[in-house]
MARVO-361310 format. One record per atom (N, C-alpha, C): x, y, z negated. Coordinates in steps of 0.2 Angstrom, whole numbers, padded with zeros to 4 digits, always signed. Layout:
XYZ/...
END
This chain:
+0004-0006+0000/+0000+0000+0001/+0005+0006+0000/+0009+0006-0004/+0015+0012-0004/+0017+0013+0002/+0019+0007+0007/+0023+0008+0014/+0017+0011+0018/+0011+0009+0018/+0007+0012+0022/+0005+0020+0020/+0006+0021+0014/+0005+0029+0013/+0011+0033+0015/+0019+0031+0015/+0022+0035+0018/+0022+0035+0023/+0021+0030+0027/+0021+0030+0036/+0015+0035+0038/+0010+0034+0034/+0003+0040+0035/+0006+0046+0034/+0010+0048+0030/+0013+0055+0028/+0017+0057+0034/+0023+0051+0036/+0026+0053+0040/+0024+0055+0047/+0018+0051+0048/+0015+0051+0055/+0011+0060+0056/+0009+0061+0048/+0006+0068+0049/+0010+0073+0050/+0017+0072+0047/+0022+0077+0047/+0025+0078+0055/+0024+0072+0058/+0029+0072+0066/+0022+0075+0069/+0016+0074+0069/+0010+0077+0072/+0011+0085+0071/+0011+0087+0064/+0012+0094+0063/+0017+0097+0066/+0023+0094+0067/+0030+0097+0071/+0028+0098+0076/+0024+0093+0080/+0023+0093+0088/+0018+0098+0088/+0014+0099+0086/+0008+0105+0084/+0011+0112+0085/+0017+0112+0080/+0019+0119+0079/+0025+0121+0084/+0026+0117+0088/+0030+0119+0093/+0028+0124+0099/+0031+0128+0100/+0029+0135+0104/+0030+0132+0111/+0024+0134+0116/+0024+0132+0122/+0028+0137+0127/+0032+0134+0130/+0037+0140+0134/+0036+0139+0141/+0039+0145+0145/+0039+0145+0152/+0047+0144+0154/+0047+0142+0159/+0055+0140+0162/+0056+0145+0167/+0062+0149+0166/+0064+0153+0173/+0071+0150+0174/+0071+0147+0182/+0076+0143+0185/+0080+0148+0190/+0085+0148+0189/+0090+0152+0193/+0096+0148+0196/+0097+0147+0202/+0102+0142+0204/+0108+0146+0205/+0108+0153+0209/+0114+0157+0210/+0112+0164+0213/+0117+0168+0212/+0118+0176+0214/+0118+0174+0222/+0115+0179+0224/+0118+0181+0231/+0120+0188+0231/+0127+0188+0235/+0131+0196+0235/+0130+0198+0242/+0126+0203+0242/+0125+0207+0248/+0130+0213+0249/+0131+0215+0254/+0135+0220+0257/+0131+0227+0256/+0134+0232+0253/+0131+0238+0251/+0131+0242+0256/+0125+0245+0259/+0126+0247+0266/+0128+0256+0264/+0128+0257+0258/+0130+0266+0255/+0137+0265+0253/+0140+0259+0254/+0148+0258+0252/+0153+0265+0255/+0157+0268+0250/+0161+0273+0253/+0167+0271+0257/+0169+0265+0255/+0173+0261+0260/+0172+0255+0261/+0176+0252+0267/+0174+0244+0267/+0176+0240+0261/+0171+0235+0260/+0171+0231+0254/+0173+0224+0255/+0175+0223+0262/+0177+0215+0263/+0171+0209+0264/+0174+0203+0264/+0169+0198+0264/+0167+0199+0257/+0160+0196+0258/+0156+0196+0251/+0156+0188+0250/+0163+0186+0249/+0164+0179+0244/+0163+0181+0238/+0163+0176+0234/+0162+0177+0226/+0161+0171+0223/+0161+0172+0217/+0158+0166+0212/+0156+0170+0205/+0151+0173+0206/+0147+0175+0201/+0143+0169+0198/+0145+0166+0193/+0142+0160+0192/+0138+0161+0184/+0139+0167+0181/+0134+0167+0176/+0130+0173+0176/+0125+0172+0171/+0120+0177+0171/+0117+0180+0164/+0118+0186+0163/+0117+0189+0156/+0110+0191+0157/+0105+0189+0153/+0097+0189+0154/+0095+0193+0148/+0091+0198+0151/+0088+0203+0146/+0081+0203+0148/+0075+0202+0143/+0069+0203+0145/+0064+0208+0140/+0060+0212+0144/+0059+0217+0140/+0063+0220+0134/+0069+0222+0136/+0074+0225+0132/+0077+0220+0126/+0075+0214+0126/+0079+0209+0122/+0084+0205+0125/+0089+0203+0123/+0095+0197+0126/+0091+0191+0124/+0092+0187+0130/+0089+0180+0130/+0096+0176+0130/+0102+0179+0132/+0109+0175+0131/+0112+0175+0138/+0117+0172+0137/+0120+0171+0143/+0121+0165+0146/+0121+0163+0152/+0119+0155+0156/+0124+0155+0161/+0127+0148+0162/+0130+0147+0168/+0125+0144+0172/+0126+0146+0179/+0122+0143+0185/+0125+0136+0188/+0120+0133+0189/+0113+0134+0190/+0110+0133+0182/+0105+0137+0180/+0102+0137+0174/+0094+0137+0174/+0092+0134+0169/+0084+0133+0169/+0084+0134+0161/+0082+0141+0160/+0081+0145+0155/+0073+0145+0151/+0073+0142+0144/+0066+0141+0141/+0065+0148+0138/+0059+0151+0139/+0057+0159+0137/+0050+0157+0135/+0049+0160+0126/+0044+0160+0124/+0038+0166+0128/+0033+0162+0129/+0028+0168+0133/+0026+0167+0140/+0022+0170+0142/+0021+0170+0149/+0018+0177+0153/+0016+0177+0158/+0014+0183+0161/+0019+0187+0163/+0018+0193+0165/+0024+0198+0170/+0028+0202+0164/+0033+0201+0164/+0038+0204+0161/+0044+0208+0164/+0047+0213+0160/+0052+0216+0164/+0059+0214+0162/+0064+0212+0168/+0069+0209+0167/+0076+0212+0170/+0081+0212+0166/+0086+0215+0169/+0092+0210+0168/+0094+0206+0173/+0098+0201+0175/+0105+0204+0177/+0111+0202+0173/+0117+0205+0175/+0121+0199+0177/+0125+0201+0182/+0131+0196+0186/+0136+0195+0181/+0138+0189+0180/+0144+0187+0176/+0149+0183+0179/+0156+0182+0177/+0160+0179+0180/+0164+0175+0174/+0168+0169+0176/+0174+0166+0172/+0180+0170+0172/+0180+0173+0167/+0187+0178+0166/+0194+0175+0166/+0197+0177+0172/+0204+0175+0172/+0205+0167+0174/+0198+0164+0177/+0200+0156+0177/+0198+0153+0169/+0198+0154+0164/+0196+0152+0158/+0189+0151+0157/+0186+0144+0156/+0179+0143+0157/+0175+0145+0151/+0180+0146+0145/+0176+0149+0139/+0175+0156+0140/+0179+0160+0143/+0178+0166+0144/+0174+0170+0149/+0168+0170+0147/+0162+0173+0152/+0162+0182+0150/+0162+0185+0155/+0162+0192+0155/+0157+0195+0162/+0154+0200+0159/+0150+0204+0163/+0154+0207+0169/+0153+0206+0175/+0157+0209+0180/+0155+0215+0182/+0160+0220+0181/+0158+0227+0180/+0157+0230+0187/+0158+0228+0192/+0159+0231+0199/+0153+0229+0203/+0148+0226+0200/+0142+0223+0204/+0135+0225+0200/+0131+0227+0204/+0125+0231+0201/+0121+0225+0198/+0117+0225+0193/+0112+0221+0189/+0106+0220+0193/+0101+0215+0193/+0094+0215+0195/+0091+0218+0191/+0087+0223+0192/+0081+0225+0188/+0074+0225+0192/+0069+0221+0189/+0063+0220+0191/+0058+0216+0186/+0053+0215+0189/+0048+0211+0185/+0047+0202+0188/+0046+0198+0184/+0045+0192+0186/+0039+0190+0180/+0035+0185+0184/+0029+0182+0181/+0030+0176+0180/+0029+0174+0173/+0031+0168+0170/+0026+0164+0169/+0024+0158+0169/+0019+0154+0168/+0021+0149+0163/+0016+0148+0159/+0017+0143+0152/+0018+0136+0153/+0023+0134+0152/+0022+0125+0154/+0025+0124+0159/+0028+0129+0163/+0028+0128+0171/+0036+0132+0172/+0038+0130+0178/+0044+0133+0181/+0044+0138+0186/+0047+0143+0185/+0047+0149+0191/+0053+0149+0193/+0055+0148+0200/+0062+0149+0202/+0063+0155+0204/+0068+0159+0204/+0071+0165+0205/+0078+0166+0207/+0080+0169+0213/+0087+0168+0215/+0088+0177+0215/+0092+0180+0210/+0093+0186+0210/+0098+0188+0216/+0099+0195+0217/+0103+0197+0223/+0107+0203+0219/+0113+0205+0221/+0117+0210+0219/+0121+0213+0224/+0125+0218+0224/+0129+0221+0228/+0134+0225+0225/+0140+0226+0226/+0146+0231+0223/+0143+0237+0224/+0145+0241+0217/+0141+0248+0217/+0146+0252+0223/+0141+0256+0226/+0145+0260+0232/+0151+0264+0231/+0152+0265+0225/+0159+0269+0224/+0164+0265+0221/+0164+0260+0223/+0169+0254+0220/+0174+0256+0225/+0181+0256+0222/+0186+0255+0228/+0189+0248+0229/+0192+0247+0235/+0196+0240+0237/+0202+0242+0240/+0208+0237+0238/+0211+0237+0241/+0212+0229+0245/+0212+0229+0251/+0210+0222+0254/+0216+0219+0258/+0217+0213+0258/+0223+0208+0263/+0218+0204+0263/+0215+0204+0271/+0211+0198+0273/+0214+0193+0278/+0221+0196+0280/+0225+0192+0285/+0221+0193+0293/+0217+0198+0293/+0213+0198+0299/+0218+0204+0305/+0222+0209+0301/+0227+0215+0306/+0233+0211+0307/+0234+0214+0312/+0241+0211+0316/+0247+0212+0311/+0247+0216+0305/+0252+0217+0302/+0249+0215+0294/+0252+0212+0291/+0250+0210+0283/+0254+0216+0277/+0248+0217+0274/+0251+0221+0267/+0253+0217+0263/+0259+0214+0264/+0261+0209+0260/+0270+0209+0261/+0273+0208+0256/+0281+0208+0257/+0282+0201+0253/+0287+0199+0257/+0290+0191+0255/+0298+0193+0253/+0299+0191+0246/+0306+0191+0244/+0311+0189+0249/+0317+0192+0247/+0322+0190+0252/+0325+0182+0250/+0324+0182+0244/+0327+0173+0242/+0322+0168+0243/+0318+0170+0246/+0313+0166+0247/+0314+0159+0252/+0313+0153+0252/+0314+0148+0256/+0309+0147+0261/+0303+0147+0258/+0296+0146+0263/+0294+0152+0265/+0289+0152+0270/+0287+0157+0273/+0280+0159+0272/+0277+0164+0272/+0270+0166+0274/+0267+0167+0280/+0263+0163+0282/+0260+0163+0289/+0253+0163+0289/+0250+0164+0294/+0242+0164+0296/+0241+0158+0300/+0234+0155+0298/+0232+0150+0302/+0223+0151+0304/+0222+0147+0307/+0214+0146+0309/+0211+0139+0310/+0215+0135+0307/+0213+0129+0306/+0205+0127+0305/+0202+0125+0310/+0194+0125+0308/+0192+0121+0301/+0198+0115+0300/+0197+0113+0293/+0196+0116+0287/+0199+0122+0289/+0200+0127+0282/+0196+0134+0283/+0196+0136+0290/+0194+0143+0290/+0186+0143+0290/+0184+0149+0285/+0178+0149+0281/+0177+0157+0283/+0182+0162+0283/+0179+0170+0284/+0184+0172+0290/+0181+0177+0294/+0184+0179+0299/+0188+0175+0304/+0193+0177+0306/+0198+0173+0311/+0205+0171+0309/+0207+0173+0303/+0212+0170+0300/+0213+0169+0292/+0218+0165+0289/+0220+0166+0283/+0227+0165+0281/+0228+0166+0276/+0236+0166+0274/+0238+0159+0272/+0243+0156+0274/+0246+0150+0273/+0252+0149+0270/+0254+0146+0265/+0260+0143+0262/+0261+0135+0262/+0266+0134+0265/+0268+0127+0266/+0275+0126+0262/+0274+0121+0258/+0281+0119+0254/+0282+0113+0255/+0288+0112+0259/+0290+0105+0263/+0296+0101+0258/+0299+0104+0253/+0304+0101+0251/+0305+0102+0243/+0309+0100+0240/+0311+0102+0232/+0314+0108+0233/+0317+0112+0238/+0320+0118+0237/+0315+0124+0239/+0310+0122+0240/+0304+0127+0244/+0302+0131+0239/+0302+0138+0240/+0299+0143+0234/+0298+0148+0239/+0294+0153+0237/+0292+0160+0240/+0289+0163+0235/+0290+0170+0235/+0287+0176+0231/+0285+0181+0236/+0280+0183+0236/+0275+0187+0239/+0272+0193+0236/+0271+0198+0238/+0269+0204+0233/+0264+0208+0238/+0259+0212+0236/+0255+0217+0240/+0259+0221+0240/+0259+0226+0246/+0261+0232+0247/+0256+0238+0249/+0251+0238+0244/+0247+0243+0246/+0248+0251+0244/+0252+0251+0238/+0255+0256+0237/+0252+0261+0234/+0246+0261+0232/+0240+0264+0227/+0241+0266+0220/+0240+0273+0218/+0240+0271+0211/+0234+0269+0207/+0234+0265+0204/+0228+0262+0200/+0226+0265+0195/+0219+0266+0192/+0218+0269+0186/+0221+0266+0179/+0222+0269+0175/+0225+0265+0168/+0220+0269+0163/+0223+0269+0157/+0219+0272+0150/+0212+0267+0149/+0213+0260+0150/+0208+0256+0148/+0203+0255+0155/+0204+0257+0161/+0201+0257+0166/+0200+0250+0169/+0194+0247+0170/+0193+0240+0173/+0197+0240+0180/+0201+0235+0181/+0205+0233+0186/+0204+0227+0188/+0202+0224+0193/+0202+0216+0194/+0206+0214+0201/+0209+0208+0201/+0213+0204+0207/+0207+0199+0208/+0204+0200+0214/+0199+0193+0216/+0201+0191+0222/+0201+0184+0223/+0203+0181+0230/+0200+0174+0231/+0201+0172+0236/+0198+0164+0238/+0204+0160+0239/+0205+0154+0238/+0211+0150+0239/+0209+0142+0240/+0212+0138+0243/+0210+0131+0242/+0218+0129+0243/+0220+0124+0239/+0227+0122+0237/+0228+0114+0234/+0233+0113+0236/+0237+0107+0232/+0243+0108+0229/+0245+0115+0228/+0251+0117+0224/+0248+0121+0219/+0252+0122+0213/+0250+0128+0209/+0254+0134+0211/+0252+0140+0209/+0253+0148+0210/+0254+0152+0204/+0260+0155+0203/+0259+0159+0197/+0258+0168+0200/+0252+0170+0196/+0252+0176+0199/+0255+0182+0193/+0256+0187+0195/+0260+0192+0192/+0258+0199+0193/+0259+0204+0189/+0258+0211+0191/+0264+0215+0192/+0266+0218+0197/+0271+0221+0199/+0271+0228+0197/+0273+0232+0192/+0273+0239+0191/+0279+0243+0193/+0279+0248+0197/+0285+0251+0200/+0283+0259+0199/+0289+0264+0200/+0288+0270+0200/+0292+0275+0194/+0294+0280+0195/+0298+0285+0190/+0305+0281+0189/+0307+0277+0192/+0314+0274+0191/+0313+0266+0187/+0307+0265+0186/+0305+0259+0182/+0302+0253+0187/+0304+0247+0185/+0302+0240+0187/+0300+0236+0183/+0293+0233+0183/+0291+0228+0178/+0288+0223+0183/+0289+0216+0181/+0286+0211+0185/+0282+0207+0179/+0276+0207+0177/+0273+0204+0171/+0270+0198+0173/+0273+0191+0172/+0269+0185+0174/+0262+0185+0170/+0259+0181+0174/+0250+0183+0171/+0247+0176+0172/+0243+0173+0176/+0239+0167+0176/+0243+0163+0182/+0243+0156+0177/+0244+0152+0182/+0237+0148+0186/+0238+0147+0192/+0233+0144+0196/+0234+0137+0198/+0230+0131+0195/+0233+0126+0195/+0231+0123+0202/+0234+0116+0204/+0234+0114+0211/+0227+0109+0210/+0225+0107+0216/+0219+0103+0218/+0220+0096+0219/+0219+0091+0218/+0220+0084+0222/+0218+0084+0230/+0222+0082+0233/+0222+0083+0239/+0215+0082+0243/+0212+0075+0240/+0205+0073+0244/+0200+0076+0240/+0202+0081+0236/+0197+0084+0233/+0196+0093+0233/+0201+0094+0236/+0203+0102+0236/+0197+0104+0240/+0194+0111+0238/+0189+0114+0240/+0190+0123+0238/+0188+0127+0243/+0189+0134+0241/+0187+0136+0234/+0190+0139+0233/+0188+0142+0225/+0189+0150+0225/+0186+0155+0222/+0186+0160+0220/+0187+0162+0213/+0191+0166+0212/+0195+0167+0205/+0195+0175+0205/+0193+0177+0198/+0192+0184+0196/+0199+0185+0190/+0202+0189+0191/+0209+0191+0186/+0208+0197+0183/+0207+0198+0178/+0207+0204+0173/+0213+0208+0172/+0214+0213+0176/+0223+0216+0176/+0221+0223+0171/+0216+0224+0168/+0215+0230+0165/+0221+0231+0159/+0223+0226+0155/+0227+0226+0151/+0234+0228+0152/+0236+0224+0157/+0243+0226+0160/+0244+0233+0163/+0239+0234+0167/+0239+0240+0172/+0239+0244+0167/+0235+0245+0161/+0235+0252+0155/+0241+0251+0153/+0244+0246+0150/+0251+0245+0146/+0256+0250+0151/+0257+0247+0158/+0263+0251+0160/+0261+0258+0163/+0260+0263+0158/+0258+0269+0159/+0263+0273+0163/+0270+0271+0163/+0275+0276+0165/+0276+0273+0173/+0273+0269+0175/+0273+0266+0182/+0267+0267+0187/+0268+0272+0190/+0259+0273+0194/+0257+0268+0198/+0262+0263+0202/+0260+0259+0207/+0260+0252+0203/+0255+0249+0205/+0253+0242+0203/+0252+0239+0209/+0255+0232+0210/+0254+0227+0215/+0252+0221+0212/+0250+0216+0215/+0248+0208+0214/+0254+0206+0217/+0257+0200+0214/+0261+0197+0216/+0260+0189+0215/+0264+0185+0219/+0261+0177+0219/+0269+0174+0220/+0269+0169+0215/+0275+0164+0215/+0273+0158+0217/+0277+0153+0220/+0276+0147+0223/+0282+0143+0222/+0283+0137+0219/+0288+0133+0219/+0284+0126+0220/+0287+0122+0224/+0285+0115+0224/+0284+0111+0219/+0277+0110+0218/+0276+0106+0211/+0279+0099+0209/+0282+0097+0204/+0285+0090+0203/+0282+0085+0206/+0285+0080+0208/+0281+0073+0211/+0279+0074+0218/+0279+0080+0221/+0277+0080+0228/+0282+0081+0233/+0281+0079+0239/+0285+0081+0245/+0284+0087+0250/+0277+0088+0248/+0274+0092+0252/+0268+0096+0249/+0266+0102+0249/+0259+0105+0247/+0258+0110+0251/+0253+0113+0250/+0249+0120+0253/+0246+0124+0248/+0246+0131+0250/+0242+0136+0247/+0239+0140+0252/+0233+0139+0252/+0230+0144+0258/+0226+0148+0253/+0225+0156+0256/+0223+0161+0252/+0219+0166+0257/+0214+0169+0255/+0211+0173+0258/+0207+0179+0255/+0205+0185+0257/+0201+0190+0256/+0203+0191+0248/+0210+0193+0247/+0214+0197+0243/+0211+0203+0241/+0208+0205+0235/+0205+0211+0234/+0208+0214+0227/+0211+0220+0227/+0211+0225+0219/+0206+0229+0220/+0202+0227+0215/+0195+0231+0213/+0196+0236+0208/+0193+0241+0208/+0193+0246+0204/+0189+0253+0204/+0187+0256+0200/+0182+0262+0199/+0185+0268+0204/
END
């Protein structure tokens, strides 16, 4: 009799819990669409991106940060005002999610349906005033300098197996244990300092690692600060990736050197006879 009473009480508790659970609507967001801004003050280059995060606000309240694709539970239904902000994996570190400062948020109304899923694909664009320094390997001359001690070369190719944007991409082939190359942009532009946002973004597909650096020059000084290591991919699983590197701290720290460039260093990875690093759409982005 005692066992029956306990089971009866447990059943009542479970039923009560189920009854008290709030009904939710689901907002499903698969990806961001990045459009070219028709009012851009300067060319913005290819609209390649990896806006993989969403910062979601509804009716002025934060609902959190989600990695795409995401299915977000929301208590309530009906039409609500949303602000959805694009985010990125900062510096290629999966645990570091950041609102990308150079693209616009989505602002608008979405109608939710209780106990149902509403699919929504937000779109965004770079702010019209954002500035770009771009090397996309399309022009006859490249805005890249190869260090004299390099034993490998930077070339351009258009192999259909790799080509994804435009007519050319940059290519580095490392063919023996002595292979190495150091290259740097030659934009020669003064980037903003004092805590201003500065990003380096680019697309790549690779079977060799690459060390990124920031070169700072001017007023008789020269600094080369090693930064983020881009890991290699397995040859049979290599795909195009897009990375966002946050340069604000380094650029602002080097206040005495007005010119900042992006630098890339390659050495054949141990255990390989040959490997490659293909890169495209190099952009220094700043306000």
